[in-house]
C-alpha positions in Angstrom: 0.1 0.2 -0.1 1.1 3.4 0.7 3.2 5.2 3.3 0.4 7.9 3.8 -1.7 8.2 6.7 -3.3 11.2 6.8 -5.2 13.4 4.3 -5.4 17.4 4.8 -8.4 18.8 2.7 -9.7 22.3 1.9 -13.2 22.6 1.8 -14.0 25.8 -0.8 -13.2 24.9 -4.4 -11.9 21.5 -3.4 -14.0 19.3 -1.6 -17.2 21.5 -1.7 -19.2 22.8 -4.5 -20.4 26.3 -3.5 -22.0 25.5 0.0 -22.4 21.7 -1.0 -20.7 18.4 -0.3 -21.1 15.8 -3.2 -22.0 12.3 -2.3 -19.0 11.6 -4.5 -16.6 13.4 -2.2 -18.4 12.4 1.0 -18.3 8.7 0.3 -14.4 8.8 -1.0 -13.7 10.8 2.4 -15.1 8.1 4.3 -13.7 5.5 2.6 -10.6 6.6 3.3 -10.8 7.5 7.0 -12.5 3.7 7.0 -9.2 2.6 5.5 -7.2 4.3 8.5 -6.5 7.2 7.0 -6.7 10.4 9.5 -8.9 13.5 7.8 -8.0 16.8 8.5 -10.2 19.5 7.2 -8.2 22.8 6.6 -10.1 25.6 5.6 -10.5 29.5 5.7 -13.7 29.2 7.3 -14.5 29.2 10.7 -14.8 26.1 12.8 -18.2 25.8 13.2 -18.7 25.4 9.7 -15.9 23.0 9.2 -17.4 21.0 11.9 -20.8 20.5 10.4 -19.0 19.0 7.2 -16.9 16.9 9.5 -20.0 15.6 11.2 -21.8 14.9 8.0 -18.6 12.8 7.0 -18.4 11.3 10.5 -14.7 12.7 11.3 -13.1 13.7 14.5 -9.9 14.8 13.8 -8.4 17.8 14.6 -9.7 20.8 12.3 -7.7 23.8 10.8 -9.7 27.0 10.6 -9.4 30.5 9.7 -6.6 29.8 7.1 -4.4 28.2 9.8 -4.9 30.8 12.6 -6.9 28.0 14.5 -6.4 24.3 15.2 -9.7 22.9 16.9 -10.0 19.6 18.5 -13.7 18.5 18.2 -13.5 16.0 21.1 -12.0 18.5 23.7 -13.7 21.3 22.4 -10.4 23.2 22.8 -7.7 25.2 20.6 -4.1 23.7 20.4 -3.2 26.5 18.2 -4.7 29.9 18.1 -3.3 33.5 16.6 -4.9 36.7 16.2 -4.5 39.7 14.0 -2.3 42.5 15.5 -4.1 45.1 17.2 -2.9 48.4 15.5 -3.4 46.5 12.1 -6.8 45.4 13.1 -8.2 49.2 13.8 -6.6 50.4 10.5 -8.4 47.3 9.0 -11.7 48.0 10.6 -11.7 51.4 9.8 -11.3 51.2 5.9 -14.2 48.5 6.2 -16.4 51.1 8.3 -15.8 53.8 5.6 -16.0 51.5 2.3 -18.8 49.1 0.7 -17.8 45.7 1.2 -18.8 42.4 2.6 -16.5 41.8 5.7 -16.6 38.4 7.5 -14.7 38.4 10.7 -14.0 35.3 12.9 -13.5 36.1 16.4 -14.0 33.8 19.7 -17.0 32.0 18.9 -18.6 34.6 16.7 -18.4 35.5 13.2 -19.1 39.1 12.5 -20.9 39.8 9.1 -20.1 43.8 8.3 -22.4 44.2 5.0 -24.2 47.4 4.2 -28.0 47.1 5.1 -29.2 44.4 7.5 -29.6 41.0 6.2 -32.4 38.6 6.0 -31.8 36.7 9.3 -32.4 33.3 7.0 -28.9 34.3 5.5 -27.0 33.9 8.6 -25.9 30.7 10.4 -26.7 30.5 14.3 -22.7 31.7 14.8 -22.8 34.8 12.6 -23.8 38.1 13.7 -24.2 41.1 11.6 -22.8 44.3 12.8 -23.3 47.9 11.0 -19.9 48.8 12.0 -16.8 47.1 13.3 -14.8 47.7 16.7 -11.8 47.0 18.6 -13.3 47.8 21.8 -16.9 46.0 21.2 -15.3 42.8 19.3 -12.6 40.1 20.5 -9.3 40.3 18.6 -9.8 38.4 15.2 -8.6 35.4 14.0 -9.1 36.2 10.2 -10.8 38.9 8.2 -12.4 37.7 4.7 -13.2 40.6 2.8 -14.9 40.9 -0.6 -15.4 44.7 -2.7 -13.0 45.5 -5.3 -12.2 49.1 -4.3 -11.6 48.1 -0.7 -9.5 45.3 -1.7 -7.5 47.2 -3.8 -6.8 50.0 -1.1 -5.9 47.1 1.2 -3.6 45.9 -1.0 -2.1 49.4 -1.9 -1.9 51.3 1.4 -2.4 48.8 4.3 0.0 45.8 3.0 3.1 47.4 2.1 3.2 48.5 6.1 2.3 45.7 7.5 3.4 42.7 5.1 6.1 41.3 7.5 3.0 40.5 10.2 0.2 39.6 8.3 -0.5 37.3 5.7 -2.9 38.3 2.7 -4.1 35.7 0.4 -6.8 35.9 -3.1 -8.9 32.9 -2.9 -12.1 32.1 -4.5 -15.5 32.3 -2.3 -18.4 29.9 -2.6 -20.1 32.6 -4.9 -17.2 32.2 -7.3 -15.9 36.1 -6.7 -12.3 36.9 -5.0 -12.1 37.2 -1.4 -9.0 38.2 0.4 -8.2 36.6 3.6 -5.9 38.1 6.3 -4.1 36.6 9.1 -1.6 37.0 11.5 2.1 36.0 10.1 2.4 33.2 12.3 -0.9 31.6 11.4 -0.8 29.8 7.8 -2.3 26.3 6.8 1.5 24.8 7.0 2.0 25.6 10.3 -1.5 24.5 11.3 -1.0 21.3 9.9 2.3 20.9 11.7 0.7 21.4 15.1 -2.2 19.0 13.9 0.2 16.3 12.9 1.9 16.4 16.1 -1.2 15.8 18.1 -2.1 13.0 15.7 1.7 11.7 16.0 2.0 11.5 12.2 5.0 12.8 10.3 4.1 15.6 7.7 5.8 13.4 4.9 3.0 10.8 5.4 0.3 13.6 4.8 -1.5 14.4 1.2 -2.7 17.8 1.1 -5.6 19.1 -1.1 -6.2 22.3 -2.1 -7.2 25.2 -4.8 -5.7 28.1 -3.6 -2.7 30.5 -2.5 -3.1 29.8 0.9 -2.9 25.8 0.5 0.6 26.0 -0.7 1.6 26.3 2.5 0.2 22.6 3.2 2.0 21.8 -0.2 5.5 22.7 0.9 5.3 20.7 4.0 3.6 17.7 3.2 4.7 14.1 1.2 2.6 14.9 -1.3 -0.1 17.4 -2.7 -3.2 17.6 -4.9 -4.5 20.9 -6.7 -7.9 21.1 -8.2 -7.8 20.8 -11.9 -9.7 24.6 -11.7 -6.7 26.1 -9.6 -4.3 28.6 -11.3 -1.4 27.3 -12.7 0.9 28.8 -10.0 -1.0 26.4 -7.5 -0.9 23.2 -9.7 3.1 24.0 -10.2 3.3 24.1 -6.4 1.5 20.8 -6.2 2.8 16.8 -6.7 -0.5 16.1 -8.7 -3.3 17.7 -10.3 -6.7 16.5 -10.1 -10.0 17.1 -12.1 -12.3 20.3 -11.4 -13.9 20.4 -7.9 -17.3 20.2 -9.7 -16.1 16.8 -11.2 -15.4 15.5 -7.7 -11.8 15.7 -8.1 -10.8 14.9 -4.5 -13.2 11.5 -4.8 -11.2 10.9 -7.6 -7.7 11.2 -6.2 -8.7 9.4 -3.3 -10.2 6.4 -5.0 -6.5 6.2 -7.1 -4.5 6.4 -3.8 -6.5 3.6 -2.1 -6.9 1.6 -5.4 -3.1 1.8 -6.5 -1.2 3.4 -3.3 -0.4 6.0 -5.4 -1.2 9.5 -6.6 
């Protein structure tokens, strides 16, 4: 068989199509889990959303959330890795978000703050999400991650904020579930590669025994440290170049195809 013992799998654009987990991907991950693989979900989303996917599949392994700012243990309901954005940077970012049209999703402790122009229909919000008309460093806990949409604001952040803070933050472009560009911002110490290192230490699995799956720039940090990596077919070329192999698009259940090949042939 293979030396691999774990799979680290991104959600948006990888395991999911939009917000949905396909039967094909669900069954393939269950098959790998039943075969003895540890399955680590590694997402830019918040942990509650990742937990819902994990529960649907039947997983209890560590969850990497917030693009690597948090590693959460479902069985202990505790974090073993938790990095927050710098206070001064957060104050500047919030001021920009408050003065520009945007959709800003800010993950704090157990809440996900949604800054949106106009109060949304409550049915739009999951139970952990809370709409706020303004973001505040005094009223809200320190954030793990900020995910922002809005072309004018994104351009201002990249042009005016990033050059001054690039040594203290990570900023990645990714594709949201609606297909639009979303920038995600975390503290410098927070990335999926470092978070996966912590998760594997907890599982007593060497990083060389992990296959990482992803489609976005922030997944490359996992690709750098794992024994093998799988880029999704729709990913940009520089992401494919960073991976060991490329599978089919997420809409064609590329994760399932790669898992079945690994299990059936012992290789990617």
